C-alpha positions in Angstrom: 115.3 3.8 90.5 115.3 1.8 93.6 114.9 5.6 96.2 112.4 6.5 93.8 110.0 2.7 94.0 110.4 3.4 98.0 109.0 6.9 97.5 106.4 5.5 95.4 105.4 3.0 97.4 105.2 5.0 100.6 102.7 7.1 99.1 101.2 4.7 98.5 101.0 3.1 101.8 100.0 6.4 103.3 96.7 6.7 100.9 95.3 3.5 101.8 95.9 4.4 105.3 94.2 7.0 105.0 91.2 5.8 103.0 90.8 3.0 105.4 91.3 5.5 108.3 88.1 7.7 106.6 86.5 4.7 105.7 85.9 3.3 109.3 84.8 6.5 110.9 81.9 7.0 108.2 81.0 3.3 109.1 80.5 3.8 112.5 79.6 7.5 112.7 76.3 7.0 110.5 75.1 3.9 112.1 75.6 6.1 115.5 73.9 9.2 114.1 70.6 6.8 112.6 70.6 5.0 116.1 70.1 8.7 118.0 67.3 9.3 115.4 65.4 6.4 116.0 65.4 6.7 119.7 64.7 9.9 119.9 61.5 9.7 117.1 60.8 6.5 119.6 60.6 8.7 123.0 58.5 11.4 121.2 56.3 8.5 120.2 55.9 7.6 123.5 55.5 10.8 125.4 52.6 11.4 122.7 50.9 8.3 123.8 51.2 9.1 127.3 49.7 12.4 126.9 47.0 10.9 125.0 46.0 8.6 127.7 46.1 11.4 130.3 43.5 13.2 128.1 41.7 9.9 127.6 41.0 9.3 131.6 40.7 13.2 132.6 37.7 13.5 130.0 36.1 10.4 131.2 32.5 11.5 132.8 31.8 10.7 136.1 29.2 8.1 137.3 26.9 9.3 139.6 25.1 6.6 141.7 21.6 7.3 142.9 20.1 5.2 145.3 16.1 3.9 144.7 14.2 5.6 147.2 12.5 3.4 150.5 9.1 2.8 149.2 8.5 0.7 152.8 5.4 1.9 155.1 6.6 -0.4 158.1 8.6 -3.5 159.1 7.1 -6.9 160.2 9.4 -8.5 163.7 9.4 -11.3 165.7 12.0 -11.8 167.9 11.8 -15.6 168.7 12.4 -16.7 165.4 14.7 -13.6 164.5 12.4 -12.4 161.8 12.6 -8.5 160.8 10.9 -7.3 157.3 10.1 -4.5 155.8 6.7 -4.2 154.7 5.4 -2.3 151.4 1.9 -0.4 150.1 -0.1 -3.2 148.5 -0.3 -1.4 145.1 3.8 -1.3 145.6 5.9 -4.0 143.0 8.2 -5.3 145.9 4.6 -6.2 147.8 5.2 -9.4 145.9 5.3 -13.0 147.3 8.3 -13.2 144.8 10.5 -10.4 146.1 9.0 -10.0 150.1 6.9 -10.8 152.9 3.5 -9.2 151.4 0.4 -8.0 152.8 -2.8 -9.8 151.2 -5.5 -7.2 148.6 -8.5 -8.1 151.4 -6.1 -6.3 154.5 -7.0 -2.9 155.8 -5.3 -0.7 158.2 -3.8 -1.6 161.8 -4.7 2.2 163.0 -8.5 1.2 161.7 -11.1 -0.2 164.4 -11.7 -3.9 164.0 -9.3 -3.9 161.2 -7.5 -7.3 159.8 -4.6 -7.3 158.3 -3.5 -10.4 156.5 0.5 -11.5 155.6 2.0 -13.9 153.7 5.5 -15.3 152.4 7.5 -18.2 151.5 8.5 -21.2 153.5 10.6 -23.8 152.4 14.3 -22.8 151.9 16.2 -20.1 149.5 16.5 -16.1 149.9 12.5 -16.3 149.4 11.7 -18.1 152.4 11.0 -15.5 155.0 8.8 -17.3 156.7 10.5 -20.7 157.0 10.1 -21.1 160.6 6.8 -19.7 161.0 5.7 -22.9 162.6 8.2 -23.0 165.4 5.4 -19.9 166.6 3.5 -21.3 169.5 0.2 -19.7 171.1 1.1 -16.4 173.5 4.2 -15.6 171.3 4.3 -11.6 170.7 4.6 -10.6 166.6 5.5 -6.5 166.2 4.3 -4.8 163.7 5.5 -0.9 162.6 3.2 0.8 159.7 3.3 3.9 159.5 6.1 5.0 162.1 3.2 3.4 164.8 3.9 0.4 166.6 1.0 -2.3 166.8 1.6 -5.3 169.3 0.4 -8.4 168.9 -0.5 -11.8 170.7 -0.9 -15.0 168.9 -4.2 -16.5 169.6 -4.7 -19.9 167.6 -2.8 -21.8 164.8 -3.6 -24.2 162.4 -3.2 -25.8 159.4 -6.2 -26.2 156.2 -6.2 -27.5 153.0 -5.2 -25.0 150.1 -8.6 -23.1 148.2 -7.5 -19.8 147.4 -9.2 -18.6 150.2 -8.3 -18.0 154.1 -11.2 -18.5 156.7 -10.9 -16.7 159.6 -13.0 -15.9 162.4 -13.4 -12.1 163.0 -12.5 -11.3 166.7 -13.6 -7.9 168.7 -10.3 -6.3 167.9 -7.7 -5.4 165.8 -6.1 -8.6 164.2 -2.6 -9.7 162.3 -2.6 -12.8 160.5 0.2 -14.9 159.1 -0.2 -17.6 156.7 2.5 -19.8 154.5 2.8 -23.0 152.9 2.5 -25.9 155.5 6.4 -27.5 156.1 5.0 -30.8 156.8 1.8 -31.5 155.0 1.5 -30.8 150.8 -0.8 -28.8 149.8 -1.8 -27.1 153.1 -1.5 -24.1 154.4 -0.2 -22.6 158.1 -2.1 -19.6 159.6 -1.3 -17.6 162.2 -3.9 -16.2 163.6 -2.8 -12.7 166.2 -4.7 -10.1 168.1 -3.8 -6.3 169.1 -2.6 -6.2 173.0 -0.8 -2.5 172.5 -0.3 0.2 170.5 2.2 2.6 170.3 2.9 5.9 168.3 
């Protein structure tokens, strides 16, 4: 009887160990397999996203920069006050006192005989104050005007200030003239006028 009981106990013990082993193997291997599937899925998503980004970049159209055409017809240069500015045709949108030095409407081309050309700009401070140092000029100082590829050299003859009336009164010389004007830096409601005459013309 004892022998039979011992035999039965051993069989049960062996059976229990086998079941426990099967349980442990199933518990460990299944999560490993699930983790492997999750990782594979994650890698697939990552690769898909990378390919999508690359495709988007390659398909983005290139932006072409086209510079605006230069419509200037010359330059105004005064070495004494380090002034150098482009000038534009009278009807050009850039020929505006709020943008550049400006040729006034009642000017005529310096290539004409006995011509007179008026150029105005702001004084004071700020990026538009192109004539801020105009009051430092003196009689006999030189002004150079390049107009349609020709160089005109003027010499200052007169400098004065007058009340603002909306008009500029300048005596006509028996020569080509260049007149510069701006607000007086020292007197309210006055304007500074500089009259110069042509002394040299170069093509």
